[in-house]
N, C-alpha and C positions, 0 to 999 in steps of 0.2 A: 248462262246460255252458251253452249259450245260454239255457235256461230252467229254472226250478224251480217246481213247483206244489205248494202245501200245502193239504190238506183239513183244516179245523178253524176254531176261533174266531180272528178276525183279531188281537185284542189279545194273545192268548196266543202266536200265531206270531210277531208282530212283536217281542215282548219278547225273543225268543231270537235275533234277528238282530243283527249287529254295527253299530256306529256307522258313519256315512258310507259305506254300501254301495250306495246308489242315487243316480241323477242326477235322476230325476223320478218323482213320484207322480202317477199318472193313474188315477182311480177313479170308479166310478158306484155310490155307496152306495144302499141302500134309502132312498127319499125320505121314508117315513113321512108321506105326504101323501094325495092322492086322496080328498078329501071336503070337503063344505061345513062340517061340524061336527066337533068333537073326537071324538064318538062314531063317526061314519062313518070317521074316519081310524084309530081304534084298534081297531075291532071287525070290520073286513072284511079278508079275505085279499088278497094281492097280485093274484091272478087276478081277484077281484071288483072291485078298484080300477082295474086297468090294462088289462083286456080287455073288449070289448063282449060282450053276451049272444049275439050271432050270430057270434062269432069262429070261424074255420074251423080252429082248433087247440086242443089240450088240453094245454098246457104245465104242468108241475108248479109248485106254489107255491114260494116261498123264504122263509126266516125273516128276522126283524129288521124287519118291516113294521108293527108295532103299538105303537110308542112314541108317547107324547104329545110335544108340542113341546119342553118342558123336558128330557125324557129324551133326545130326539134331539140337542139341542144339547150336552148333557153328554157323551153317547157320542162325538159327532163331535169334540168338543174333546179328549177322551182319546186317541182313535186318531190324530188329526192331530198331537198332541203327540209320540206315539211315532214317527209317520212323519217328523216334523221331525228327530228324533234320527238317523234312518237316512239322511237326505238330506245330501249334501255341500253345503258352503257354495257359494252360487251356483246350487244346484239349484232345481227348480220343483215346484209342486203344481197339479194341475188336478182339480177336483171338480165332477161333474155335479149339477145340482139343478133343481127346477121353481120356478114363481113363488111358490108358497106358502112354500117353505123357503129361498128366496134370502136373506132377511135373517138367519135363524139360521145359515146356512152361512157367510156372510161374517163374522159375529161369532165363530163357532167357530174358523175358520181363523186369525183374528188372535189370539184367546185362546191358541191353541196355539203361538204364536211366529212365525208366518209373516208376511211383508210382503205385504199384499194388493195385487195389481197391476191387477186389472180383472175384467170379466165378458165372456165370449164368448157368442155366440148360436148355437144349433143350430136351424135351420128345418126343419120336417117337412112336406114338400109334401102328403102324403096324409092329414093330420089331418082329422077329420070336422067339417064345418061345423055351427054351432049357431044355430038360428033365433033372431033377435032379439038375438044376442050376437056378440062378437068370437071368431073361431076360435082355440082354444088350440093353435096349431101351432108353438110355440117353447119350447125348454128352454134351460138356461143352463149355462155352465161357469165357475165361479169359479176364477181362477188367481192364484197367489202365488209368492213365492220365499223361499228361505232366505238372507236377506241380499241384497247387491248381485249383479246378474247380470253375469257377465263375457262380454259379447257376442262378444269376439274368440274365445272357445273354441267357439262355435257360432253363426256369423254368419248366421242364417236370417231371412227376412222372412215371417212367417206372417199369414194373414188373421184377422179377428176375427169373421167370420160364415161359417157352414157350412150347406149345404143338401143333405139326402139323407134318403130315407125309411128307416124301419126295414126290416130284411129281412122277406120274406114267403114263404109256401109252405114248402117243405122247408128253406130257408135260415134260417127263424125257429126258433131253438132255445132261446130264453129269452124270458120275458114282456117284459122291458125291454131287449132286445138292441139295442146301438148299431151303426150301419153301419160296416163296416171301412173304407170310404172316408174317413169322418170321422176315425176313430181313426188312420189312417195319417198324416193331416196333423197331428194333435195330438201324436203321439209324436215328431215332428221337433223339439219343444222340447228333447228330450234330445239331447246331442251324439252323433254317429255312434260306434257301439261302446259307448255308455253303457248303463246299466241302468235299466229302467222297472219300477216297483212298482205293482201293483193289488191292494189288500187286499180288494176285493169283486169278484173276477174273473168271476163269473157263468159264461157259456159261453165265455169266453176271448178275446173280441174285441180287447181291449187288447193281450193277448199276441201274438195273430196279427199285428196291425198292427206291433207292435214288431219281431218277427222279420222281417217283410217289409221293414222299413225299416232293417235292419242293427243293431238294438239288442238287448240281452239283456233277459230278463224274469223277474221274481219275482211269482208270483201266489198269492193266498190265497182260497179259496172254502169257505164253511161247509157248503153243501148238497151232500151226496154225489153226487146225480144230476148236478148241474151241474158239479161238479168233474171227473167222469168225461168229460163232454162237452168241457170245456175241455182236459183232458189229451189227448183224441183229436185235437182241432183243432190244438193246439200241435204235437203229434208229426207230424201230416200236413203242417203248414206248414213245419216244420223240414226234413222229408224233401224237400219240393218245392224249398225254397230251396237246399239242398245240391246237389240234382240239377241245378238251373239254373246254379249256380255251376260245377259240373263241365263244363257245356257252354258256359260263357261267356255265359249269358243273365242278364237281370235280371227281378225279380219284377213 
């Protein structure tokens, strides 16, 4: 099966998966950020943090957004340790973060046993300007490997900077949804035919990108509403890729 999607708690689901079953972990966990003070970060919902008051959508909230920084670091270390067990030697991990949580993210990944390889930048062209300040139009992807990378197994040359806006209008199905165009480039770090894991699958963009690029996908999403959206998107993408394959087309 090119994809499997689990609705439930990520740590519980990952604990039931076998060792060495994935080639790359690519995930966008709740940042537990979005505020100038600890109170702002732990008392507001995801929608209050990450959408403007005049936003033209009413997307449901998601859980896991109200940890303080120590709790977030401990949780991320726990789950990335489990993800490390699931990843083959030479496999990779890519974890989205923002500027506030960049230091704790790099610490957690290393504490979990990964070899930190660097930081990628995702530029968001439509970020709102801020008077008297620098525009916060960049998020980051911390990437790491499980031991040495065997480049001969997947000899790709990937950029370290990506630029694309979040989906808008009807295409926006999650508060923190990432562009499929960016995710399609990121999943190429997994070898063709390999398996990508996203334990915070959201609306399924990582999985959609993986299927479009010829990779298998394992996803976990805790929020039932978003798990259903992800399931629908993955099923639709799989049907399209199979139809295109039947007619000798490419995605």
